[in-house]
Steps between C-alpha positions, in 0.01 A plus 500: 500500500786378282552125476814302429525282194618142547850582380518807727379299799760231434773763476380664821498167683847415372625833636325493838557136595884517499487827697277339764733202518801728549326695777396185686853361461637818660242469778612143572863612498444770762274272705781243512771744611421494876510120495823492300657750740384297800666187358825683420533702821379290790700644789638829624755675285763416760412130467530494120843348455512578130616859440322498165167422667561781748554747216197371311279539804618854576452622143171325414662359187219255422251787485730700272537194278121465490470862387757426230303196384184713474688754290626225267147359465370847419771574245445166326129577481570825315511757783720797411624750758497770233122459475459538875727805499315672214168430671603676822387860559766764437541581870557131584771476235660817639499364855640166385777679314594702810494189716706285262752780453561557871417196714830316442737799527579445867535124450766567233695785658420523872413159645744331736397170339443591134447144374231437761333833428513450123350154541206644692463779244482252212225317688283810469545496125378140501200594718399775256531273195306231688218743575484607135482137387223409744310811389518396135418136569181599684377734227181365348445226759173432679402558862490124549867465406598780739305331781656161431847654500436663838358180654799304372741745663322466834473122471879475492515612863232244590747232391779674691314507835511120562874507421541775761299304758705183449826698508420675828341202676784259416792736554390716791776573747565784741853523360387585148455871425156451349461859384744407222399137456192521280536262204553695180515848654778705658292566812152472643416859399566429131269201528239728657518740205425227248226347714331840524504545123369150438231525769381828347394317182234269655395777739430731205314226313297421811405866549398558138310171464120505539517166680277305264752227422531329838778262396717784375422697815609204711824472301572870549421474872741207536773690314452803724518298822809304393695802376391746770560258787850437365554873455387581855720215627804679353424803719535751216355828623588669171272249327201595715573867434541438125174309466311768693645780284418309182136448599462871581673607175270282292195662659623861485671502160371195314128528562489157668193443712537271798149388598437367848374176345860431393694677776334312786581151362853622420542622858392155618760334277771734630401421858526127429841562340615694806394221734676235293819708484516576870415145599816388320745779576859385550687600813674788330432871536558555127168332420275727706313810389545635854847414622610471859752756614476704179335834558610632159218411262726596210761241608783753473402636159521864608869454584562339161312782323699770680825327405389480136399868498839607631674314216258637240581854620868436428439399136150611402540532122651166392469285813738228612431216256234229487501288815721749687296464820679171562833673568366836618230422756596327823273511804578317822785308338272372223516595133192543283477427128236771451362787712146359539347785301480523122540880492823484698612190308474668160655828615785324679572270206442724197483858623205736491491549120451133415287447812258780403471360147433152640232626738334701224485183288359300791241770569397507133462121495307506828247760383453310174445178698237662722329651194487153347344363818225763494397375156560128558437353846641162392850652532457530878719194582796655317438845647467372858816289461699790355378754755584263786859476378532873429372589848746257659785650295476807724605294803683200348724405207221392266647698208847363575435128454438369147219261594276781631606747229388243241157471666456879505591527134263215411219687675575824317547330162176301507291800609655736245459244222131462576461879521661544159262239356200678653604828342529331163874550452634256241711198597844546348 
């Protein structure tokens, strides 16, 4: 086995240590975002007197800024997009070229609100650059660093939960429309999406852990109970569906084994979480998994989907412009910012050409992520988190809001970076 000389070891340490510091700094940044958002946006959008705060809340600006900061950190550390591009397979570069050439056509020439549509289109460029930067930053890092990054992400929501409890307990009123009064989030469903992703991390770590370190097991159990009880309190049925799909996908496609010795304790923790949530349910039908007087389990989604399909049929090739659902879809006197389904969202916004290219890219990344999991079980927290969000994107706007898009791209980037390292591809 080759050994490093003293000078080589010093050079290696000088290279790795700054990279680790940058990754942990990014982890702390994303962990702090829910708390920052909760401090900035403490009431419903209708109660925010400042129009600027209303716009910031709707557009998830602080998450976009965080992505921009990550890109700046990466560029200053020597990351070059040209290296990422040249390292992509030919078919990925072809799909990216098709997508980039077509996805903004409708926003430029068709959209009823071109500035709004162009703004949302530019966001996708930022998301792609962000994913490339995270991918490069995680090249050559250890499993320990990846685990610490994931735990840090999840810990951010642990700090958020007490803020939520204080907010609800001190401000509760029947007059307030609490569906839209979650601190930091546009509505209770958006909060549920993030809670699901963050709960998936300790759940995955709990399932993969042999249980020898009792203190760490206790910490994971506490994280699961806190996050899952809060999640179940929000009444997000999409979250339950997403977590179930993600667990099944990991078993079928990722080679994850779920032994009874881990599943039974996990079931006990979920039962405790359920009891805590339902013992503290507010007197509002929005916070219940089973809602009184609502026989439609899809909560009206089928009507929204049919409306979106009718508009897609009118302009199938180029679509209507990014974010067009807001002025196209109206059901029961209420407008929707997205059609609650990522397939319809992409086709409605960009047209079928760009949508097909985008889905081909997502499918390629997903298969690569699952391949990485089959060779490295320590990636399970990222895979479970990403699969939860992807499953929910079929019934909610997970791939519409920047904060959940960023989490999906982090999951993909970390897994693909580790897979490239395993296959011995050079860090560029």
